[in-house]
N, C-alpha and C positions, 0 to 999 in steps of 0.2 A: 294760490300764488303767494298771498300775503303770509300764510303760515310758513311757506318755504323760505321767504325772505327773513322772517323772524328767526328761523332755525339757523340760517347762515350767519345772521348778526350775532346770535348767541354763541355760536362756535368761534366766531372771529374774536369776540370779547374774551372768551375762555382761552384762546390761543395766545393772545397778546398778554393777558394777565399771567399765564403760565410762563411766557418768555421773560416777563419783567421780574419774576421771582428769582431767576438765576443771573440776571443781567448785572446786579450790583454785588455779586459775591467777590470776596477778596481773591487776589491772584493765587492760582493753584488750589483753590478750595472747591469742593463739590457740595451740592445740596443733598442732604440725607433724606431719602423718601420712605424709609422704613425697613423693617426686617420681617422675614417670614420663616416659619418653621415647617420643615418637611419630615414626616415620619416614614422611615423605610423599614423593610424586613417583613417577615411573615410570622413573627412570634406572637403578635397580639392581633385581636380582632379589629375590624373596620371601625366599630363604635369606640373601642378603646383608643384607636389612633385619632379619631376626630376629637374626643374629649381631651386627650393629652395635648394635641396641637393647640387647642384653644387656651389651655392652661399655660403652656409654655410661651406662647406669643405675648401673653400679658406680662411676662417677666422681662422682656427685652428692654434695654435702655441704651440710649435715650429714646424718648418718643419723638416721632417726626412732627413737623408742623401740622397743626390741625387743618382739616380740609372739609369742604362741603361740596358734594357732587363733583369731586375731583379737583376743585379749585381751592386755593389757599388764601382766603380773603385777609386774614390777619397778617400774613407775611407780605401780602401785596400792599397793605396800608403802611406797614413798617418801612418798606422800600420807598413808597410814595412820599413819605415824610422827609426822606433824605436825612442828612446829618443835622439835628436840631442845634440851635444856638444854646449857650449855657443858660440864658434866662428862660423862665417858663413862658410858654406860648402855645399856640394851636399846634404847631408842628411837634413840639415836645409832647403834648397830650396825645396827638395822633400816634406817635411812634411808641410811647411807653404805656398808654392805656388801651388804645384800640389795636395797635400793632403787636406783632410777635416776631422776635429776632429769628433769623434762619438757623435751623439745626444743621450743623456742618458734619460732613462725613468724617472729618478729622476728630470729632468728639466721640466717635464710636470705638469702643474697646471690644473687639471681637472675642478675644481670649477670655475676657471677663464674662461676657454673655455665655460663652461656651461652658465655662465653669459653673455658672448659675444653672444652666439647663441640665448639666450633668448631675449636679447635686440634687436637683429637684426630681429627676427621674429615678435616681437611686433611692432617695428618701421615700419615693412612692412605691418601692418594691421591685423596680426594674433594674436589678443588679447587673453589673458588667455591661452596661449600655455604652455605646460609642457616640461621640458628638464631633461634628466638623462644621466648617463654615466656608462660604465663598462669596465674594462681592461681585457686583455687576455695575459697570460705569457706562453712562450714555448721556451725551449733551449736558455736561456739567451737573449730572445727577448720579447718585449712587444708591444702591440698596444692597442688602445682605440676605443670603439664604442660609439658614442653619439646618443641617441634616442630623437627625437623631435616629440611631438604630438601637431600639431597646430589645432586650431579651425577654423571655417569658417572665411574667410577674410571679414573685415568691408569695406563697400562701402560708398562713399561720397553721402549724400542726398542733402544738400544745402551748398552753400558758401556765406557768407555775408562779404562785404567789408565796410570800414568806411563810415558812412552816415551823419556825421556832416557837418556843412557849411563852414569849413575852406578851404583855397585854397589847402592845402596839401591833405586833404581828397578828394577834387574834382579831383585833378590831379591823385590820386591813382585810383579813379573810372574810369577815362578816359583811363587808360591803362589796364583795365581788359579784354578787348576783346580777348587777346591772353593768358589769364591766363592758367596756367598748372593745376590749381585746378578746376575740373569740376565735376558736379553731374554724378553719375553712374560709376565713376572711383574708383579703389581701393585706400584705404588710404595708404599713404607712407610718412614717415618723410623726406626721401630724396627729394621727389617732393615738399614738403613744403619748404625745404631749397632752392631749385631751384627757387620757386616762389618768395621768399623774395629777392633773388639776382636779379631776372628779374625785379621786381618792382623798386628796388634800381637803376638798370641800366637805366631804363626808366626815373626815376626822375632826374638822373644826366643830362639827355638831356633837362630838363626843368628848369635848374638853381639851383637845390638843391645840392650845392657843398658839404655841411657838413653833408648831410644825410648819413645813413648807414643802411645796411640790418638788423643789430641787433636791430634797433629801431622798427622793425615790430614784432608783436606777433600773433601767430595763436593758438587759443583755440579750443579744440575739445570736443564736447558733444556726448557721446556714449549712452546716455539714451533715445534718441529720438525714436528709433525703433530697433528691433532685428537686429544685425549685420549691422547697419547703423550709420553714424556719420554726424553731422553738424559741419562745420568749420566757425570760426569767426576771420577774420583778423583785427587786431587793431594796432593803433599807441601807443607805450608804453607811459605811463604817464611821465616817467623820461626822455623822449626825450628832448635834449637841444633846446632852442629857435632858435639858429643859424641853426640847422638842419631843422627847419620848414620854413626857409626863402628862397626865390629865389634871386639869386645874378646876377648882371650885371658886366661887365668888365669896369674898369675906366682907370687907367694908365697901360701902357705896357712898361716895362723897360728891355732892353737887354744889357748884359755884354758879348760881343763877345771875350774878351781876359781875361777871369776870371781865376785866380789861387789863391789858398788858401795861398800859401807861400808869395805872394806879396800883400795880402790884397787888391786885385784889385777892390773891391766894393767901395773903398774910392773915392769919387767924387770930381773932380776939375772942375772949370768953363770952361776950354778949352777942356775938354774931353766929354762934353755933346753935342749931336747932336739931334735935333728934326727932325723927318722924318715921315710925314703923322701922323699916330696914335701912333708912337713909339718914345720912348726916348732911344737913343743908347749912351752908355758910353764906348768909345773906345779911350783912350788917345793916342795910337800908330797909330790910323787911319788905322787899318789892313784891314777892309772890307768896301766895298761900302754899304751904307744903303739899297739900293734897293734889295739886296739879301733876306732881311727879308720880303719884300712884297710878295715874292713867297713861303716863308716857314711858316710864322705865319698866322694862320687863324683868330685869334681873332682881332676884331676891337673895338674901344671904343663904349660903350653902348650896345654891344652884350650881349644877355642872355647867361650866362655860359652854356656850354654843353660839355659832355665828348668826343664827336666825334671830335670837333675842338681842344680840349685839346690834344688828342692822335695824331691826324693828324699833328699838329705842331711839336710835339716831334719826330714823325717818320720821318718827312721831314728833320729836323735838323740832325738826326742821319744818314739818307740815303745819305746826301750830301757827306759824306766821308771826311769832313774837320775838324770836331770837335771830339776830343778824348773822352770828357765827356760832357754830356748834362743834366742839372738839371733845374727843373721848380718849382716855389714856388708861392702860392697864399696867400695873406694877406688881411684881412678886411680893406677897405679904411677908413681913418679918415674923414668921410664926412657924410652928411645926405643921407638917402636912403641906400639900400642894395647893396654895390659895393665891388668888389675885385680888388686889384692891383695885376698884374701878373709880375713875374720876371723870366728871362731866364739867367742862368749862363752857359756860353759856354767856354770850354777849348780847344783851337785849337791844332791840331796835329802839329808836327814840319813841317815848311813850305817846307823845302827841305830834301830829303832823297835819299840814294843810296842803292840798294840791289843787291847782287851777288848770283847767283845760279849755282851750279855745279850738273849736272844730269847724271845719268847712266841709260841706257835703252837697252832693247833687244826686239826682235819680233820673230814671228813664221817663218820668212823667214831666220832665222839663222843669222840675222844681230845683232851685238852688238856694242854699241857706247857710246859716251859721248857728252855732250853739256854744254857750258858755256853761261850764260845770265847775262848781266849787265843792270840794269834799274835805271835811274835817274828820280826823280819826283819832281815837284813843285806844291803844292796843292792850291796855291792861286796866280796864275800867274799875273792876272790883277786886283787883289783885289776884284774879284767877285766870289771867290771859284772855279775858273777854275782849272782843273787838266791837267798839261802838263807832258807827259811821253816820255822820249827818251831812247831807248833801243838798245843794240848791242848784237849780238849772234854769236856763232860759234860752229860747232860740226862736228863729223865724225861718220860714221857707217861702220863697216867692217864685212864681212862674214868669219868666221873662218873655215867653212867647207861647202861643197855644190857646186853647179854648178856656183854660182856667186862669188866664192872665188877669190879675187884680184880686183874685180870691186867695190872698196870702194866708198862710197859717202861722200863728204865734202860739207859743207854749211856754209856761213857767210852772215850776213846781218845786217840791221839796220831799225828801225821804230820809227816814231814820231807821237804821237797822242795828241790832245787837246780836252778836254771835258768841255763844258759849262753846268752849272746846270740850264738850261732853254732851251726853244725851240726858235731857231733863224730862223724866217721865216717871209714872208710878211703877213701872217695871224695870228690871235690871237689864241693861244692854251690854253684852260682852262682845268685843271685837278683837280678833287677833291680827288685824290689818296694821300695816305700817303707817296708816293715815288716821289722824285723830277724828272720831265722829263728832259732829257739831249739831247744836240746836240754834235755830235762827228765828228771830222775830223781826218783822218789818212793818212799818206804817208809812204811808205816803199820800201826797195830794198833788194833783195836776190840774191846771186850768189851760184849756186849749181853745183858741178862738180861730175860726175860719171867717175872715173878713167878709162882710156883706151877707153872711149866711146864718151862722149860729156860733154858740160857744158851749163847751162841755166841761163840767166839773167832775173830777173822778177822785174818789177816796179809796185807798187800798190798805189792806192789812193782812198779814199772814203769820203763821206760826208752824214750824215743822222741823224736820231733821234732814241732815245731809251726811252720808257716809260712803266710804269707798272700801270695797273688799280688797282691792289691789290697784295697781296703776292702770289696769284695763277696765275694771267694773266699778260703776258709780251709781248710787241711788239718791233720790231726793223725794221725800214724802212731806208734803205740806198738809198737816192735820186739819188746818183751817186756813182757807184762802178766800178772803172777802173783797168784793169790788162793788162800789156803789157809784153810779153815774147819773148825773142830773144835767139837763139842758139849761142854757141861759141865753137870753138876748136873741131869740129866734126871729129873724127878719121877715118882713112881708114878702120879700123877693124869694126867700126859701119856701115859704108857705105856698106861693104861687107855683113853684116848681113841683111841690108835692101833688098839686092838682094834675100835673102832666105825668108824674111818675110817683104813684102812691107809696112805692117801696122806700122812698126817701124818708118817710115819717119814722121808720124803725130806727134810723140813726139818732134821732133826738128823743127817743123814748127814755123814760127813767128805767134804770136797770139795777137790780139787786142780785148779785151772784155770790153764793157762798157754798163751800163744801171742800172736801179733800182733793188733792191732786197728787199724782205719783209719776215719776219718770225714772227710767233705767237706761244707762248709757254703757255701751261696750265699745272699746277701740283698741286696736293694736298697731295703729298708724305710727307710733313712736319707734317701732322696730323697722328701721330704714333698710336693713339688709334683706328683708323678706320681699319676695317677688309679688305676693298678693297680700294686701292689708285691707282691713275692714273698719267701718264705723257704723254703729247702730244706736239709734235712740228711739225708744218707745215710751209713750206717755198716755195717761188716762186722766180725764178731768170729770169729776162728779160735781153736780150742783143741785142742792135742795132735795136730794133723793130721799134721805131718811125723813126729813121734815115733811115732804110731800106725801110719803107713804103713811106716816103717822096720822096726819090730819085729813087724809083722803082727798087731796087736791085733784081736781079734774076739770080743766078748762073747757073741754068739749061738752060737758054737761052742766055748764054755768056754775062750777064750783072753784073758781079761781080765788086763791087766798092772797091777801096782801099783808105785808109787814111794814109798818110805818107808812101806810098808804101807797106802797109800791109792790106790785106783783113780783114775787121772787121767781127766778129762773130755775127750771128743773130740766136737766138734760144729762146725757152721757156723751163724752167726746173722746175719741181714740185717734192717735196719730202715730205713725211709724215712719222713720227715715232710715234708709240703708244706703251706705256708700261703699264702693269698691275701688281700690287703687291697684292697677296692674302696672308693675315696673317693666318697661320695655327696654330700657337702656340706662346708662349712668345718669343721663340728664333728660330722660323722656319717660312719660307714663300716660296711661289711659285712665282717667278718673270718671266714674259713673255714679249716679245717685237716683234713687227712686223714693218718692214720698206717697204714702197712702194714708188718707185720713177720712173719718166720718163722724158726724155729730147727730145725735138723735134727741129731739125735744119731746117731752111727754108730760103727763100729769098737769102741772100748773102752767105749762107753756105750750103754745102752738108752734112756735118757731124758736130756733136757736137765737140767743142774743147776738146783735151785730158784732160786738167786739170779740166774740168767741167763735165766729165763723171763719172759714178759710178764704184766703185771697191768693191770686196767682198773677204772674207777670211782673217784670221789673228787673233790677240789676242783679239780684241773686236768685232769680226764678227763670221764667221764659223771657230771655233778654230781647227778643224780637218784637215784644209788645210792651206798651206802657204799663207802669205799675198799677195793679189792681184793675186792669181794663178788660180782661178776658172773661167771657161767660156771664152768668152761669149757662152751661150747655151751649146751645146755638143762638142764644139771645144776643142781639146787637145793641149795645148800650148807647150808640150814637143816634138811634132813632128817636128816643124821647129824652135826649140829654138836656134840652133847653139851653140855658146860658152857660152851663158848666158841665163837665164830665164827672159823674159820681163814681165812687168806689164800688166795685161789684164784689159780692160775697156769695158763698155757697155753703151747703151742709156737708158736701163730700168733695174730696180732692184727690186727683191722681196726677203725678208729675214725674217725668223722667228726663234726666240730663246726662249727657256724655261729652267728654272734652279730652282731646289729645293735647298734651302739654309737652313742649320741648324747649331746650335752650337754643336761642338764636345767636347770642353773643354775650359772654360775660354775665352781667346782671339783667340782660334783656331776654325775656322768655316769650314764646309765642303760643297761641292756642287756636285750635279749630274745634267748634262745638256745634251740637245739635240739642235743642230743648223741645220738649213736648209735654202736653198736659191740658187739664181743664178743671173747672169746678162745676158742681151741680147742686140743685135743691132736692130735698127729700119729697116735697109736695108740689103740686101744681101751683103756679102763680100766674093768674090771668094777665097781670101787668108785664110778665116776662115770658112770653111764649118760647117754648123749646128749652126751658131751664131745668126741667125735672130729669132726674137720673133714670135711664132706661137701659134695656138690653143692647141698644145701639150706641152706647157711650163711646165705643172705640171709633165710631164714625164722626164723633164730635170733638176729636182731639185737635188742639192747636199745635202747630209745629213751626219752629224758627231755627235758623242757623246763622253762623257768622264766624268771624275771626277776631282775635284780640292780642294785645301786647300786655305783658306784666313786667313792671320795672321793680325787680326784687332788690331792695337796699338792705336786706337782713332785718333791720329794725322796722321796716315799712315796705309793704307791697302795694304799689299803685297800679290799678288795673284799668285798662281801656278796652272796650268791646264795641265792634260794629256788627249789628245783627239786622236781619230782615226776615219777615215771615215767608214761609213756603206753603203753609196751609192755614186757612182762615175758617174757623168753625161756623161763623155767622153767615157765610155765603150759602146759597142754595146747594142742596145735595147734588153732587156731581161736578160742582164748580169750585170746591173748596181748595183743591191743590192749585196753587198759583205760580208754579214754576215757569210756565210759558209767559207770564207777565213780567218777569224780571228784566229790568232795563236800566242798568246803571247810568246810561247816557242821558236818561230822561230826568229833568229836574223835578217834574211833578211826581214821578214814581219815587224818587229819592225822598222827597218831602213827606210823602204819605207812608213810606215803608221803611226807610233806613233809620235805624235807631242807634244812637251813640250813648254808651254807658260809661260813666267815670265813677270808679268806686275804690274803696280801700280793702285790700285782702282778696283772697280767692273766693269764688261764689260758693264753693263747697270743698 
């Protein structure tokens, strides 16, 4: 009965909302509810009709007012606001920001739409089609139906390319192997345009700097046979002589300190430096000439090509040293077909300082703030090196919960130096548009957990970063060193170790050193694709070569120490894969899977705590507190004592999927499901059920929830409400807790409902 009443109420609201949308229309006006396209005739197949209908309906203008489930909330709010006063106010905001003005039938130009549809079907090969339209009016509303009757589609019979003896015609014939115009394909004006652009792109690789796709003409002969067409690609007669010539590179001039205000292109004798094939004009001697050997691809007498043109510009931009990069080609005043090339580069300020004040919260009920100060020098040794020195400090407090009072304070500093080249005993050659880099980093952090302990961490690394292209990126740290030492361990914490011996691992001295490597692939920047992907795979080695050389074996009492600290020996592998399925213009299904494993051996019995896996929290399984799940079926609340410790594991499996859609303007919504857990490689008597076994799928934690994302372009503020539907620490057979869900119960909400506030999307 209650459900029936709710349905009646819903339809009543919908009815009155619908009525109010036409109530305020001007006299004589009708609300335009949209247009539809009807494909008639038997000349084309059912699939062709369906595809053509979808394409044509997207061309109709204007678009009707946006609707959700048949309702038009934006139009409703526009009418609700009434006529706002001239001054700014709530009604003005409601009408102009939330609302949407009615789309009137008088704004519809049926003949214009008919012409657009007619042109489209004929340009798609359906010659001699017929188009008509008719309108329907009812209750102050109007719609239009466009009827299109296409004929059979024309098919390409033959394609003829320029056959004269000029070099340009010969080069066009040489690039026809991958032509998009092929016999037996349907005629399409769009394909013809793409073919012209393709040929122009290939000619740019052969020195035709001044050529343009508009200089190509494609003529169609539809009289050759019924529903067939012959295509003739020609070079237009009015094509300029310059466009028909191949050019080579002559002089290469670089202005690395160019500013319009100072007229820096003015040349003085002491500002000119000749370096290999380059002429560098730098009166202030800001940059070493050799940096242009690694960024500029053109050399004297090279045949001009668009690839080297773009690669040079991309490298100059990706260096991060220049604020503006401009390139210009001019015909050289000499015999032969030569171009002089000029690079005008405006440097960024050499030194800068940036201060950031951050506020943050997480699902473990910790709220805090952090202050970061960064000083940068973008040209430290005149080779476009980037030196960054930063200092940071922050705190996190839990305002409620079992960890209340165990606040976390951290301070530290870090210095990094990045060279825009590979510094190595071997030669590294990259044809990428991104400059390969060498990076050295050193840092220190002091972290105190009040009433418990403090940790000092020293870090240092040296390695390389390079990108094959915009999709593929590599990072190899040849040496990555971490040393952690405990400080001020309290008696309270030592008492907790008696209850939970695993806590002692957190305050152990740790020495980790070895290479790390990661590979990242992504095509998510290609927004038009229906399916896009992100993958990151990483491997972390520590003490492997050292342990093998000295024969370290902790299981046989041969543990080796360096500076009185046993070094860690392990291999850790982690893979993260994301898939984004575009469902509509403003909706998508985002999914992620993470698989990781760490294996300690030789000099170590267990993985070091800071290198283990954690799960749960704002960017993980959002229905559980941060680092609170597992390992396995272990329940960390049983021996928690006065505070809840962070749980870690040697293996990790996590899966997330999230449906995202736009609710209104900058407000987006999401429905998500998260699942996963962590496990230990070996048995731990203090954590029963924590070891990985063949029953791992039965030990998966599952949570679900909904969220809002406030996308302000420069910032995405995310809120999530989540709750568990499967708890792995419960007895087998009782882990699914769907029947226990009770939003009306305050005790259930307190125990299960998790609120996450975060910046950015979880993945």
